C-alpha positions as CSV (number, residue, x, y, z in Angstrom):
1,X,1.1,-21.6,-4.1
2,X,2.3,-23.0,-0.8
3,X,2.5,-26.5,-2.3
4,X,5.2,-25.2,-4.6
5,X,7.2,-23.4,-1.9
6,X,10.7,-24.8,-1.3
7,X,13.3,-24.3,1.5
8,X,15.2,-21.0,1.6
9,X,18.5,-22.8,0.9
10,X,17.0,-24.5,-2.2
11,X,15.6,-21.2,-3.3
12,X,18.9,-19.5,-2.9
13,X,20.5,-22.1,-5.0
14,X,17.9,-21.5,-7.7
15,X,18.6,-17.8,-7.4
16,X,22.3,-18.3,-7.8
17,X,21.8,-20.2,-11.0
18,X,19.4,-17.5,-12.3
19,X,21.5,-14.4,-11.4
20,X,24.8,-14.9,-13.4
21,X,24.3,-11.7,-15.4
22,X,22.9,-9.5,-12.6
23,X,26.2,-7.6,-12.1
24,X,26.4,-6.6,-15.7
25,X,22.8,-5.3,-15.5
26,X,23.7,-3.3,-12.3
27,X,26.9,-1.9,-13.8
28,X,25.3,-0.8,-17.0
29,X,22.5,1.2,-15.4
30,X,23.6,4.8,-16.2
31,X,20.1,6.1,-16.7
32,X,18.2,5.0,-13.6
33,X,14.5,4.7,-12.6
34,X,12.8,8.0,-11.8
35,X,10.9,6.1,-9.0
36,X,14.2,5.6,-7.2
37,X,16.0,8.9,-6.5
38,X,18.9,8.5,-4.0
39,X,20.4,11.0,-1.6
40,X,24.0,9.8,-1.7
41,X,24.0,7.6,1.4
42,X,23.6,3.9,2.0
43,X,21.2,2.9,4.8
44,X,24.2,2.5,7.1
45,X,25.2,6.1,6.5
46,X,28.3,5.5,4.3
47,X,28.8,7.9,1.3
48,X,28.5,6.8,-2.3
49,X,29.8,8.6,-5.4
50,X,26.4,9.0,-7.1
51,X,23.3,11.0,-6.4
52,X,20.9,8.3,-7.7
53,X,20.5,4.6,-6.9
54,X,20.1,1.7,-9.3
55,X,16.6,0.4,-10.1
56,X,16.2,-1.8,-7.1
57,X,13.0,-3.6,-6.3
58,X,11.8,-5.5,-3.2
59,X,9.8,-8.7,-3.7
60,X,7.7,-9.7,-0.7
61,X,5.4,-12.7,0.0
62,X,5.3,-16.4,-0.7
63,X,8.1,-16.5,-3.2
64,X,8.1,-20.0,-4.8
65,X,10.6,-21.7,-7.1
66,X,8.3,-21.4,-10.1
67,X,8.3,-17.6,-9.9
68,X,12.1,-17.6,-9.5
69,X,12.6,-19.8,-12.5
70,X,10.2,-17.8,-14.7
71,X,11.1,-14.3,-13.8
72,X,14.8,-14.2,-12.8
73,X,17.8,-14.9,-14.9
74,X,20.0,-13.8,-17.8
75,X,17.2,-13.0,-20.2
76,X,14.8,-11.7,-17.6
77,X,14.0,-8.2,-16.6
78,X,14.7,-9.0,-12.9
79,X,17.9,-10.4,-11.6
80,X,19.4,-11.0,-8.1
81,X,22.7,-9.1,-7.5
82,X,25.5,-11.7,-7.2
83,X,27.2,-9.8,-4.5
84,X,24.5,-10.7,-2.0
85,X,25.7,-14.4,-1.8
86,X,23.6,-17.5,-1.0
87,X,23.7,-16.9,2.8
88,X,22.2,-13.4,2.7
89,X,19.7,-14.4,0.0
90,X,18.5,-17.3,2.2
91,X,18.2,-14.9,5.1
92,X,16.0,-12.6,3.1
93,X,13.9,-15.6,1.8
94,X,13.3,-16.7,5.4
95,X,11.8,-13.2,5.9
96,X,9.6,-13.7,2.7
97,X,11.7,-11.2,0.9
98,X,14.0,-10.9,-2.1
99,X,16.0,-8.0,-3.4
100,X,16.4,-7.7,-7.2
101,X,17.7,-5.2,-9.7
102,X,15.6,-4.4,-12.8
103,X,16.6,-3.7,-16.4
104,X,15.4,-0.6,-18.1
105,X,12.6,-2.6,-19.7
106,X,11.0,-3.4,-16.4
107,X,8.1,-1.1,-15.5
108,X,5.7,-0.6,-12.7
109,X,2.8,-2.0,-14.9
110,X,4.8,-5.2,-15.3
111,X,5.3,-5.3,-11.5
112,X,1.6,-4.9,-10.9
113,X,0.7,-7.6,-13.4
114,X,3.1,-10.1,-11.7
115,X,1.8,-9.1,-8.3
116,X,-1.8,-9.9,-9.2
117,X,-0.9,-13.1,-11.0
118,X,1.4,-14.5,-8.3
119,X,0.1,-12.9,-5.2
120,X,3.4,-11.3,-4.2
121,X,4.4,-7.7,-3.8
122,X,6.9,-6.1,-6.1
123,X,7.8,-2.5,-5.4
124,X,10.7,-0.1,-6.0
125,X,12.7,0.3,-2.8
126,X,14.3,3.6,-2.0
127,X,17.2,3.0,0.4
128,X,17.1,6.5,1.8
129,X,13.4,6.8,2.7
130,X,13.0,7.6,6.4
131,X,10.0,8.0,8.6
132,X,11.4,11.3,9.8
133,X,10.8,12.7,6.3
134,X,7.0,12.3,6.9
135,X,4.6,13.7,9.4
136,X,1.1,12.4,8.5
137,X,-0.6,9.3,7.1
138,X,-4.1,9.5,5.6
139,X,-5.9,6.2,5.4
140,X,-9.0,5.3,3.5
141,X,-11.3,3.1,5.8
142,X,-13.4,0.5,4.0
143,X,-11.3,-2.4,2.6
144,X,-8.1,-0.5,3.5
145,X,-8.2,-0.3,7.3
146,X,-11.1,-2.8,7.8
147,X,-12.1,-5.9,5.9
148,X,-15.5,-4.8,4.7
149,X,-17.3,-2.2,2.6
150,X,-19.7,-0.9,5.3
151,X,-22.5,0.3,3.0
152,X,-22.5,-3.2,1.3
153,X,-22.9,-4.9,4.7
154,X,-25.7,-2.5,5.7
155,X,-27.4,-3.1,2.4
156,X,-27.1,-6.9,2.8
157,X,-28.8,-6.7,6.2
158,X,-31.5,-4.5,4.6
159,X,-32.2,-7.0,1.8
160,X,-30.8,-4.9,-1.0
161,X,-27.2,-6.1,-0.9
162,X,-26.7,-7.1,-4.5
163,X,-28.0,-3.9,-5.9
164,X,-25.9,-1.7,-3.6
165,X,-22.7,-3.9,-4.0
166,X,-22.9,-3.6,-7.8
167,X,-22.9,0.2,-7.5
168,X,-20.1,0.2,-5.0
169,X,-17.9,-2.0,-7.1
170,X,-18.4,0.2,-10.2
171,X,-17.6,3.3,-8.2
172,X,-14.4,1.8,-6.8
173,X,-13.3,0.8,-10.3
174,X,-13.8,4.5,-11.4
175,X,-16.6,3.6,-13.8
176,X,-19.2,6.0,-12.3
177,X,-18.6,9.7,-13.2
178,X,-20.9,11.1,-10.5
179,X,-19.7,9.5,-7.3
180,X,-22.0,11.8,-5.1
181,X,-25.1,10.7,-6.9
182,X,-24.1,7.0,-6.8
183,X,-23.7,7.4,-3.0
184,X,-27.1,9.1,-2.6
185,X,-28.7,6.2,-4.6
186,X,-27.2,3.6,-2.3
187,X,-28.1,5.5,0.9
188,X,-31.7,5.9,-0.3
189,X,-32.0,2.2,-0.5
190,X,-31.4,2.0,3.2
191,X,-34.4,4.2,4.1
192,X,-36.4,2.8,6.9
193,X,-33.7,0.7,8.5
194,X,-33.1,1.0,12.2
195,X,-30.1,3.0,13.4
196,X,-29.2,0.0,15.4
197,X,-28.0,-1.5,12.1
198,X,-24.9,0.6,12.5
199,X,-24.3,-0.5,16.0
200,X,-24.7,-4.1,15.1
201,X,-22.2,-3.7,12.2
202,X,-19.6,-2.2,14.6
203,X,-20.1,-5.0,17.1
204,X,-20.2,-7.9,14.7
205,X,-18.3,-7.0,11.6
206,X,-15.6,-4.5,12.4
207,X,-12.1,-6.1,12.0
208,X,-8.8,-4.5,11.0
209,X,-7.1,-5.8,7.9
210,X,-3.9,-7.8,8.3
211,X,-0.9,-5.7,9.4
212,X,-2.9,-2.5,10.0
213,X,-2.5,-2.4,13.8
214,X,1.3,-3.1,13.6
215,X,1.8,-0.5,10.8
216,X,-0.3,2.2,12.6
217,X,1.4,1.5,15.9
218,X,4.9,1.9,14.4
219,X,3.9,5.1,12.6
220,X,2.7,6.5,15.9
221,X,6.0,5.6,17.6
222,X,7.8,7.5,14.8
223,X,5.7,10.6,15.6
224,X,3.4,10.7,12.6
225,X,-0.1,11.9,12.8
226,X,-2.8,9.4,11.6
227,X,-6.0,10.5,10.0
228,X,-8.9,8.5,8.5
229,X,-10.7,9.9,5.4
230,X,-13.7,7.9,4.4
231,X,-16.6,7.9,2.0
232,X,-18.3,5.7,4.7
233,X,-20.2,6.8,7.7
234,X,-20.3,7.9,11.3
235,X,-20.4,6.3,13.8
236,X,-18.4,3.5,12.1
237,X,-15.4,5.7,11.4
238,X,-15.4,6.8,15.1
239,X,-14.9,3.2,16.1
240,X,-12.2,2.5,13.5
241,X,-10.3,5.7,14.3
242,X,-10.3,4.6,18.0
243,X,-8.9,1.2,17.0
244,X,-5.8,2.7,15.4
245,X,-5.7,5.7,17.7
246,X,-6.1,8.2,14.9
247,X,-5.6,11.9,15.5
248,X,-8.5,13.0,13.3
249,X,-11.1,11.6,10.9
250,X,-13.8,12.6,8.5
251,X,-16.8,10.7,7.0
252,X,-20.4,11.1,5.9
253,X,-23.3,11.5,8.2
254,X,-26.5,9.5,7.6
255,X,-29.8,11.3,8.2
256,X,-32.3,9.7,10.6
257,X,-35.8,10.2,11.9
258,X,-37.3,8.6,15.1
259,X,-34.6,6.0,15.3
260,X,-34.6,5.0,11.6
261,X,-32.5,6.0,8.6
262,X,-34.3,8.4,6.4
263,X,-32.4,7.7,3.2
264,X,-30.5,11.1,3.2
265,X,-27.0,12.3,3.6
266,X,-26.5,15.2,6.0
267,X,-23.9,17.8,5.2
268,X,-21.1,17.8,2.6
269,X,-20.3,14.5,1.0
270,X,-16.8,13.1,1.6
271,X,-15.8,12.3,-2.0
272,X,-12.4,12.1,-3.8
273,X,-12.0,15.9,-3.9
274,X,-13.0,16.3,-0.2
275,X,-10.4,13.6,0.8
276,X,-7.7,15.5,-1.0
277,X,-8.8,18.8,0.6
278,X,-8.9,17.3,4.1
279,X,-5.4,15.9,3.6
280,X,-4.0,19.3,2.7
281,X,-6.0,21.0,5.5
282,X,-4.6,18.7,8.2
283,X,-1.1,19.0,6.7
284,X,-1.2,22.7,7.0
285,X,-2.7,22.5,10.5
286,X,0.3,20.5,11.6
287,X,2.9,22.6,9.7
288,X,3.6,20.0,7.0
289,X,3.9,20.3,3.2
290,X,2.4,17.7,0.8
291,X,5.7,15.9,0.4
292,X,5.6,15.1,4.1
293,X,2.3,13.2,3.8
294,X,1.5,9.5,3.0
295,X,-1.9,8.5,1.6
296,X,-3.1,4.9,1.5
297,X,-6.3,3.6,-0.2
298,X,-7.8,1.0,-2.5
299,X,-10.4,2.6,-4.7
300,X,-10.9,5.3,-7.3
301,X,-12.2,7.6,-4.5
302,X,-8.7,7.7,-3.1
303,X,-6.7,8.7,-6.2
304,X,-7.0,12.4,-5.6
305,X,-5.5,12.3,-2.1
306,X,-2.9,9.8,-3.2
307,X,-1.8,12.1,-6.0
308,X,-1.4,15.0,-3.5
309,X,0.7,13.0,-1.1
310,X,4.5,12.7,-1.1
311,X,4.1,8.9,-1.0
312,X,1.1,6.8,-2.0
313,X,0.3,3.2,-1.3
314,X,-2.5,0.8,-2.0
315,X,-3.5,-2.4,-0.3
316,X,-5.4,-5.1,-2.4
317,X,-6.6,-2.2,-4.5
318,X,-8.5,-2.1,-7.8
319,X,-6.0,-2.3,-10.7
320,X,-6.5,1.3,-11.6
321,X,-5.4,2.4,-8.2
322,X,-2.5,-0.1,-7.8
323,X,-1.1,1.1,-11.1
324,X,-1.0,4.7,-9.9
325,X,0.3,4.0,-6.3
326,X,4.0,4.4,-5.6
327,X,3.8,1.1,-3.5
328,X,1.1,-1.6,-4.0
329,X,0.6,-4.5,-1.7
330,X,-1.6,-7.6,-2.5
331,X,0.1,-10.6,-0.9
332,X,1.2,-9.3,2.5
333,X,-0.4,-7.4,5.3
334,X,-0.1,-3.6,5.3
335,X,2.9,-3.9,7.7
336,X,4.9,-5.1,4.7
337,X,5.3,-1.4,4.0
338,X,7.5,-1.1,7.1
339,X,10.4,-2.5,5.0
340,X,10.3,0.6,2.8
341,X,11.6,2.9,5.6
342,X,15.1,2.8,7.0
343,X,14.1,2.9,10.7
344,X,11.8,-0.1,10.4
345,X,13.7,-2.1,7.8
346,X,14.9,-5.6,8.6
347,X,18.7,-5.7,9.3
348,X,19.1,-8.3,6.5
349,X,17.5,-6.1,4.0
350,X,19.6,-3.1,5.1
351,X,22.7,-5.1,4.6
352,X,21.6,-6.2,1.2
353,X,20.8,-2.7,0.1
354,X,24.2,-1.5,1.3
355,X,26.0,-4.1,-0.7
356,X,24.2,-3.3,-3.9
357,X,24.6,0.4,-3.5
358,X,28.3,0.2,-2.6
359,X,28.9,-2.0,-5.6
360,X,27.1,0.4,-7.9
361,X,29.0,3.3,-6.5
362,X,32.4,1.7,-7.2
363,X,31.5,0.5,-10.7
């Protein structure tokens, strides 16, 4: 895709040619997206005359001319508001962003399909969303916070990698009805392995995914509690929680005997329902209601806690999960999500949102 990328000024010119009917789309939106409620203020604090915002979507990533030509324009579902002007459009493009308005025919499923095909992120943007409206973020661990699926790495070292990975993949896609039993089957295949296998994995394989450290650091500065809820294992989660300075964490415990894994799980299994329960338990512990929580994951095991949360997000998730997430990211690091909150939004994007909302309010 990089070979097709053009300069931001050339892209802005292409956008200008493709956006001639965007204003009529914006003016005609009387029934607006349910994904984009609005609290009657622009991001700069000025009042508008409506209690909802138009269907505004943020595109992030390596936006090339081919995507612009194919998906923006008079007959397309997505259009760039003319009032932004070439200079502001170019400024957004320099930040690997574009703001578009969507017709009533554009859906989240369409956005997810384009994201997967083009490797860019297309999400509804709520101008009024603030960090202060939330108090807790719950993260999945494997493939969300870190680059690996830990049990697959352990199985590979034990010589049963292909068999375990196939079960893991099916479970993440939601194709296995009995998750607990599938986990027991995978753990049993590790029987006889040295406990040092876990220590070696932590030392050699544990790497945070792109943007995780920045996103977690910013959330902490905004006063949010961070928790990690994983179908993985101690002591791996202990190390990951320390890497992002999490306030609490829960995972499975592997049984062992004389320094070797015994193929059993000790204690309750952290499955989808347990993750949702832990999310609610920690929220109550810190005086929060579900709407004040954020849940981020990538697999079917995360859907229950994502459904409980006030805001859900996925990162390079299975299609089933991405379709159900409020925000889905595939092309950028997890810190791309910072643009979806007023306090961490780029000034150029804040200005663009204000222009669109003011124009909509005066229409």
